[in-house]
DRENVEX-792263 format. One record per residue (C-alpha): residue in one letter; x, y, z. Coordinates in pm, whole numbers, padded with zeros to 5 digits, always signed. Layout:
! residues N
AXYZ/...
***
This chain:
! residues 617
X-00023+00186-00366/X-00086-00184-00321/X-00386-00300-00120/X-00430-00659-00013/X-00716-00832+00161/X-00618-01042+00461/X-00943-01113+00638/X-01223-01361+00691/X-01580-01244+00635/X-01759-01340+00956/X-02127-01307+01047/X-02080-01087+01325/X-00568+01874+02897/X-00230+02029+02972/X+00011+02037+02680/X+00374+02146+02678/X+00646+02150+02419/X+00983+02082+02575/X+01190+02237+02299/X+00955+02515+02203/X+00920+02601+01834/X+01202+02592+01588/X+01309+02918+01436/X+01157+03013+01103/X+01278+03269+00854/X+01035+03478+00654/X+01061+03229+00371/X+01019+02893+00537/X+00777+02699+00753/X+00910+02561+01082/X+00728+02272+01248/X+00765+02098+01582/X+00602+01757+01636/X+00608+01664+02004/X+00612+01286+02050/X+00713+01312+02416/X+00418+01478+02589/X+00142+01260+02448/X-00191+01306+02624/X-00516+01123+02547/X-00346+00964+02247/X-00288+01302+02082/X+00027+01482+01970/X+00089+01857+01980/X+00204+02015+01654/X+00338+02371+01652/X+00387+02553+01321/X+00583+02878+01288/X+00448+03063+00988/X+00643+03235+00713/X+00574+03603+00643/X+00206+03648+00554/X+00111+03956+00351/X-00266+03908+00342/X-00527+03988+00606/X-00651+03629+00599/X-00468+03302+00541/X-00591+02945+00514/X-00402+02656+00672/X-00493+02312+00536/X-00415+01949+00610/X-00459+01724+00304/X-00790+01580+00197/X-00613+01340-00040/X-00248+01254-00098/X-00077+01113-00407/X-00093+00737-00451/X-00406+00673-00244/X-00682+00752-00498/X-00928+00811-00215/X-01076+01095-00012/X-00945+01055+00343/X-00976+01400+00508/X-00668+01381+00727/X-00760+01714+00885/X-01059+01566+01065/X-00817+01391+01301/X-00688+01730+01424/X-00860+01965+01670/X-00802+02248+01918/X-00653+02460+01637/X-00519+02794+01766/X-00329+03084+01612/X-00102+03334+01793/X+00081+03656+01717/X+00441+03723+01821/X+00329+03831+02171/X+00130+03515+02229/X-00209+03678+02176/X-00469+03459+02007/X-00595+03541+01660/X-00944+03462+01536/X-00971+03121+01374/X-01262+02970+01181/X-01278+02606+01080/X-01391+02595+00717/X-01428+02217+00678/X-01266+01894+00792/X-00928+01997+00660/X-00896+02379+00657/X-00889+02672+00899/X-00910+03043+00818/X-00693+03275+01029/X-00781+03648+01061/X-00527+03932+01108/X-00288+03698+00931/X-00017+03962+00887/X+00040+03931+01264/X+00051+03551+01257/X+00349+03392+01433/X+00245+03035+01517/X-00041+02790+01500/X-00088+02488+01725/X-00320+02192+01708/X-00360+01840+01842/X-00335+01538+01612/X-00507+01207+01680/X-00416+00892+01490/X-00613+00711+01222/X-00535+00354+01335/X-00768+00399+01633/X-01061+00464+01401/X-01025+00171+01162/X-01316-00069+01154/X-01224-00320+00886/X-00995-00390+00594/X-01000-00049+00433/X-01228-00176+00154/X-01589-00078+00124/X-01574+00167+00415/X-01433+00509+00495/X-01121+00391+00677/X-00792+00556+00592/X-00573+00298+00416/X-00334+00200+00696/X-00001+00254+00511/X-00120+00611+00446/X-00248+00650+00802/X-00097+00750+01135/X-00027+00572+01461/X+00024+00724+01806/X+00127+00469+02067/X+00306+00672+02333/X+00656+00551+02410/X+00618+00251+02177/X+00548+00343+01815/X+00462+00645+01604/X+00390+00606+01234/X+00439+00962+01116/X+00296+00985+00769/X+00379+01354+00752/X+00061+01453+00565/X-00136+01348+00874/X+00060+01577+01106/X+00173+01874+00897/X-00030+02102+00672/X+00042+02402+00452/X-00050+02768+00419/X-00238+02861+00103/X-00003+02954-00182/X+00298+02857+00032/X+00351+02501-00093/X+00680+02575-00264/X+00878+02722+00025/X+01117+02516+00245/X+01003+02322+00550/X+01210+02263+00862/X+01059+01993+01082/X+01179+01917+01434/X+01053+01598+01596/X+01108+01563+01970/X+01085+01200+02075/X+01167+00963+02363/X+01533+00864+02372/X+01433+00497+02348/X+01272+00547+02006/X+01454+00586+01677/X+01314+00740+01360/X+01351+00536+01041/X+01323+00749+00726/X+01494+00831+00399/X+01544+01190+00517/X+01868+01297+00682/X+01854+01394+01050/X+02045+01721+01091/X+02044+01706+01473/X+02292+01489+01668/X+02063+01474+01972/X+01914+01140+02081/X+01582+01309+02162/X+01536+01546+01872/X+01549+01504+01495/X+01560+01788+01242/X+01462+01742+00879/X+01454+02000+00602/X+01282+01974+00266/X+01271+02225-00022/X+00890+02223-00039/X+00581+02067+00112/X+00545+01794-00152/X+00886+01651-00060/X+00792+01641+00308/X+00469+01454+00227/X+00670+01191+00041/X+00890+01117+00344/X+00719+00925+00624/X+00901+00845+00949/X+00847+00550+01180/X+00956+00587+01542/X+01001+00270+01745/X+01263+00075+01934/X+01555+00050+01689/X+01517-00260+01473/X+01668-00216+01130/X+01919-00346+00879/X+02107-00174+00599/X+02265-00311+00285/X+02370-00196-00061/X+02241-00328-00391/X+02418-00216-00708/X+02491+00131-00571/X+02159+00176-00388/X+02164+00197-00005/X+01863+00019+00144/X+01722+00046+00497/X+01471-00208+00631/X+01301-00102+00958/X+01048-00321+01140/X+00800-00267+01421/X+00666-00599+01552/X+00459-00557+01872/X+00553-00895+02024/X+00896-00917+01864/X+00784-01211+01650/X+00968-01065+01350/X+01283-00856+01325/X+01439-00665+01039/X+01719-00920+01034/X+01471-01208+00999/X+01324-01074+00672/X+01631-00904+00524/X+01770-01204+00328/X+01448-01234+00126/X+01425-00857+00080/X+01786-00836-00038/X+01732-01116-00290/X+01418-00948-00420/X+01557-00596-00443/X+01873-00719-00613/X+01652-00886-00873/X+01450-00565-00916/X+01760-00355-00973/X+01887-00609-01226/X+01550-00609-01404/X+01530-00230-01427/X+01892-00185-01530/X+01956+00171-01644/X+01590+00269-01597/X+01650+00337-01229/X+01927+00532-01057/X+01782+00573-00707/X+02061+00604-00449/X+01868+00544-00127/X+01555+00345-00045/X+01378+00275+00284/X+01119+00007+00366/X+00912+00080+00679/X+00733-00232+00802/X+00456-00196+01060/X+00310-00525+01182/X-00036-00493+01333/X-00153-00673+01645/X-00503-00677+01490/X-00640-00525+01813/X-00943-00298+01789/X-00729+00015+01799/X-00467-00112+01557/X-00432-00117+01178/X-00663-00331+00965/X-00599-00203+00611/X-00312-00410+00476/X-00079-00341+00188/X+00174-00071+00106/X+00210+00287-00015/X+00485+00411-00242/X+00703+00722-00222/X+01005+00818-00437/X+01253+00665-00191/X+01028+00494+00069/X+00770+00219+00090/X+00542+00201+00393/X+00409-00152+00458/X+00137-00259+00702/X+00064-00630+00752/X-00072-00847+01036/X+00192-00978+01276/X-00001-01307+01295/X+00111-01407+00946/X+00344-01708+00930/X+00700-01619+00830/X+00667-01787+00490/X+00348-01597+00413/X+00486-01268+00542/X+00796-01271+00324/X+00592-01386+00022/X+00349-01099+00073/X+00635-00856+00132/X+00789-00970-00194/X+00471-00885-00382/X+00375-00557-00217/X+00724-00410-00177/X+00819-00496-00533/X+00500-00326-00655/X+00583-00010-00459/X+00946-00012-00569/X+00844-00019-00936/X+00646+00300-00879/X+00988+00463-00912/X+00923+00427-01286/X+00564+00548-01285/X+00413+00771-01158/X+00718+00894-00967/X+00921+00949-01286/X+00658+00937-01562/X+00340+01124-01470/X+00084+01382-01578/X+00038+01742-01472/X-00239+01633-01233/X+00027+01452-01030/X+00310+01703-01076/X+00091+01988-00951/X-00115+01784-00707/X-00390+01972-00525/X-00414+01815-00179/X-00758+01955-00103/X-00926+01975-00444/X-00751+01693-00631/X-00788+01640-01003/X-00714+01282-01102/X-00526+01160-01408/X-00670+00927-01674/X-00378+00692-01660/X-00412+00459-01361/X-00370+00176-01611/X-00005+00286-01626/X+00062+00416-01274/X-00081+00111-01099/X-00139-00143-01376/X+00203-00141-01545/X+00362-00123-01199/X+00172-00435-01089/X+00268-00609-01414/X+00636-00534-01352/X+00601-00666-00995/X+00509-01004-01143/X+00715-01002-01463/X+01044-00932-01286/X+00997-01244-01073/X+00982-01477-01373/X+01246-01268-01550/X+01491-01302-01261/X+01410-01664-01177/X+01225-01601-00851/X+00919-01791-00977/X+00872-02043-01259/X+00653-02021-01567/X+00369-02220-01410/X+00343-01976-01120/X+00353-01677-01354/X+00074-01819-01570/X-00133-01894-01259/X-00099-01531-01153/X-00210-01412-01497/X-00509-01648-01486/X-00602-01524-01140/X-00594-01163-01258/X-00818-01247-01554/X-01063-01421-01321/X-01062-01132-01072/X-01109-00876-01350/X-01421-01064-01461/X-01572-00992-01121/X-01544-00618-01185/X-01689-00403-01465/X-01503-00522-01773/X-01680-00273-02001/X-01596+00041-01804/X-01348+00270-01979/X-01025+00260-01780/X-00944+00624-01857/X-01290+00739-01746/X-01266+00529-01431/X-00924+00675-01352/X-01032+01034-01405/X-01330+00988-01174/X-01190+00732-00927/X-01278+00943-00622/X-01649+00921-00707/X-01905+00644-00749/X-01957+00423-00943/X-01590+00445-01043/X-01457+00429-00686/X-01583+00072-00647/X-01386-00032-00956/X-01050+00091-00826/X-00922-00257-00742/X-00927-00338-01114/X-00606-00137-01151/X-00423-00438-01002/X-00609-00688-01218/X-00709-00555-01561/X-00452-00276-01526/X-00171-00533-01503/X-00321-00730-01794/X-00325-00414-02007/X+00048-00384-01939/X+00096-00750-02035/X-00085-00710-02367/X+00110-00397-02460/X+00431-00581-02372/X+00336-00873-02598/X+00245-00643-02889/X+00580-00464-02867/X+00766-00796-02842/X+00584-00933-03146/X+00639-00624-03362/X+01007-00593-03265/X+01081-00965-03309/X+01143-00991-02936/X+01400-00711-02922/X+01194-00467-02715/X+00910-00472-02464/X+00716-00243-02234/X+01023-00174-02017/X+01186-00021-02324/X+00875+00195-02372/X+00893+00314-02011/X+01261+00400-02058/X+01174+00611-02362/X+00889+00785-02179/X+01126+00851-01890/X+01372+01013-02128/X+01095+01212-02294/X+00948+01338-01966/X+01097+01268-01622/X+01059+01373-01260/X+01024+01746-01333/X+00854+01732-01676/X+00495+01603-01669/X+00287+01509-01970/X-00060+01627-02069/X-00315+01352-02003/X-00471+01375-02347/X-00135+01353-02528/X+00002+01032-02374/X-00160+00780-02610/X-00027+00958-02919/X+00319+00974-02763/X+00313+00601-02681/X+00203+00519-03036/X+00485+00731-03178/X+00742+00555-02956/X+00613+00206-03038/X+00379+00082-03314/X+00036+00169-03458/X-00093-00161-03316/X-00017-00038-02963/X-00210+00281-03032/X-00505+00084-03163/X-00501-00140-02854/X-00501+00141-02597/X-00771+00339-02776/X-01000+00034-02809/X-00937-00146-02482/X-00809+00120-02240/X-01000+00433-02341/X-01277+00225-02495/X-01530-00012-02342/X-01448-00335-02527/X-01337-00629-02307/X-00985-00749-02389/X-00958-01090-02566/X-00663-01208-02356/X-00644-01545-02533/X-00559-01372-02861/X-00267-01184-02712/X-00127-01479-02518/X-00149-01690-02834/X+00101-01448-02994/X+00365-01587-02755/X+00249-01949-02787/X+00049-01962-02463/X-00303-02105-02438/X-00560-02202-02175/X-00510-02501-01950/X-00651-02625-01622/X-00494-02731-01294/X-00598-02852-00955/X-00482-02636-00668/X-00550-02635-00294/X-00819-02393-00185/X-00855-02213+00144/X-00960-02432+00437/X-01185-02186+00617/X-01336-01981+00335/X-01448-02033-00024/X-01479-01713-00221/X-01655-01484+00022/X-01830-01764+00212/X-01667-01879+00539/X-01708-02228+00682/X-01682-02101+01039/X-01861-01829+01234/X-01828-01658+01569/X-02058-01571+01854/X-01978-01207+01939/X-02100-01257+02297/X-01901-01569+02387/X-01630-01513+02120/X-01652-01884+02039/X-01565-02009+01690/X-01802-02271+01552/X-01852-02477+01238/X-02135-02325+01038/X-02448-02542+01000/X-02578-02365+00686/X-02300-02444+00437/X-02176-02764+00276/X-01847-02844+00448/X-01529-02912+00254/X-01299-03212+00287/X-01096-03061+00571/X-01402-03075+00797/X-01547-03403+00669/X-01212-03585+00691/X-01188-03493+01060/X-01557-03570+01112/X-01619-03217+01233/X-01990-03150+01261/X-02205-02840+01203/X-02234-02653+01533/X-01904-02787+01673/X-01731-02518+01878/X-01358-02513+01798/X-01171-02470+02126/X-00814-02533+02013/X-00605-02669+01729/X-00271-02835+01798/X-00305-02730+02164/X-00345-02359+02080/X-00676-02208+02200/X-00870-02000+01948/X-01151-01747+01980/X-01265-01426+01816/X-00968-01252+01979/X-00712-01446+01775/X-00912-01576+01481/X-00670-01409+01240/X-00393-01620+01391/X-00596-01927+01295/X-00644-01807+00939/X-00280-01713+00901/X-00143-02032+01051/X-00371-02251+00840/X-00203-02109+00531/X+00119-02271+00651/X-00031-02619+00692/X+00067-02892+00447/X-00135-03179+00305/X-00134-03479+00545/X+00012-03281+00839/X-00095-03433+01170/X-00359-03221+01342/X-00540-03230+01677/X-00866-03039+01718/X-01040-02994+02050/X-01409-02920+02012/X-01721-02885+02222/X-02008-03085+02072/X-02352-03067+02232/X-02187-02930+02545/X-01931-03210+02571/X-01561-03151+02501/X-01378-03405+02286/X-01047-03433+02107/X-01025-03523+01738/X-00698-03640+01584/X-00632-03678+01213/X-00456-03526+00914/X-00494-03206+00715/X-00679-03240+00385/X-00712-02947+00149/X-01016-02883-00072/X-00865-02901-00420/X-01034-02693-00686/X-01017-02702-01065/X-00869-02371-01173/X-00799-02213-01508/X-00441-02134-01595/X-00220-02114-01905/X+00071-02308-02047/X+00309-02283-02340/X+00172-02503-02621/X+00317-02365-02946/X+00689-02452-02993/X+00708-02223-03297/X+00664-01925-03063/X+00924-02041-02809/X+01178-01772-02901/X+00924-01492-02873/X+00788-01632-02546/X+01138-01646-02397/X+01203-01287-02506/X+00877-01184-02334/X+00952-01362-02007/X+01330-01347-01996/X+01430-01063-02228/
***
């Protein structure tokens, strides 16, 4: 999973199923998801049960799914749960909690039905610091327009029946097409049929239904599908495919023999940012799919740059945890999850690869790579640098560990960097952390998990004692990592640079505010304004009506933030404001607030060979 923050902190019933239920044998679960007869923004799901040999059976929808590291209670979005015997008589049902229902006289059970509402309608913010479902793991029901079918939000499982086949039929409007890595076994234009060998495989295969907008291409033997939903049509799959193809080609080249995936799908949902639309931006990985949710208001340059970062992160999850993982992940309990100690590897090493491959394959230069490392060090300082990463991982669903989750992208990636440098140094540049992941993949693999407590010893055996010492002291332990010492091993030391800051926000402090009643955007009177405002002679209390002839208000403030990221120094700009009740037009140029920032640079020529092996090997 890769979460990103794209926000500005501001002070402010008749149901029918046209096709009926699909046939189920005694040893499979048959499901029908009806996307045609949507009423009150809810979808009817009908499940035909396998043979039940107990007097009572529990049907559950997941509380948590792999890759999210959060408690989301997907079952609370479902209601009107009913159970029927073969003659259509109702059976007694008792709701046990948000996610589970107990069915009596279960030996007679033929079908269950329930209504599913979507999670996008309930989102209040960014997905951070609240109980929102992370949008790429959520569901969308927009009748006749778009359905984001993360299958764990629509389909549940019968207790002790996780390992039997699922046959899922989705009836949908003829105008909508389902993008997925699964194979549709039905030739109909209004019905899709998918089969999976067990529930876990179904959960890992989301489907996005929308007006067909997709591209396909092949990279080194891997078929790739890019599907896009853009509410206004601002972006198309074709418009972002060149950048995606360049990136995914580079990823395949970087991984080499580590990856042999034959098919991969990228589902891109672009949010309108309306109240009932997605607000939690980022992506969620699956073995052959990445689900991405971003705001449609982003400028093209920013969108493809963000896609490059989040999609590459999710793609590298093919290595871990999708190939290399513990028993907690292999035998995942969707409603009483036990978490693994090794988020430093699942998310941290993955995030490290998502940055390393870009310098390795020439997509970014050394200066940019060092800036990213410096940013991660700075961000990690803002979190608990003395908290054991293994303890945090094991308890990530609970406080105070839950609040430290974002450190998996910061310190987690830096842990991967330090291990990489140690291996490079000890092997005279011949091997790095990718070699370690290849060996772990050979040792374990998709169907052979490791024991949590054994991983560190295995890594030490496959590498060097120094790696074992590092992970015990800095990953399991509580000692902050001396990053300077490890970067010095490859001839890199601290430096400083001036870089443009954000125009409308510094840290968590915005320079503008909104009036929720009038929706007007105004220059805040209680903060010291940066050079953008002073250069244009904008005054505290000025109400910003439009910029470059485009009106702005609370309704499209995210457009303003996104478009400002595409401005260049000295661009001509026209701002219409209302000052003391009088409208006036201000013309001038864009000036960015430059800030002194810490970075790194190569300073030791004697380590040039080792540094090149680290970045380019």
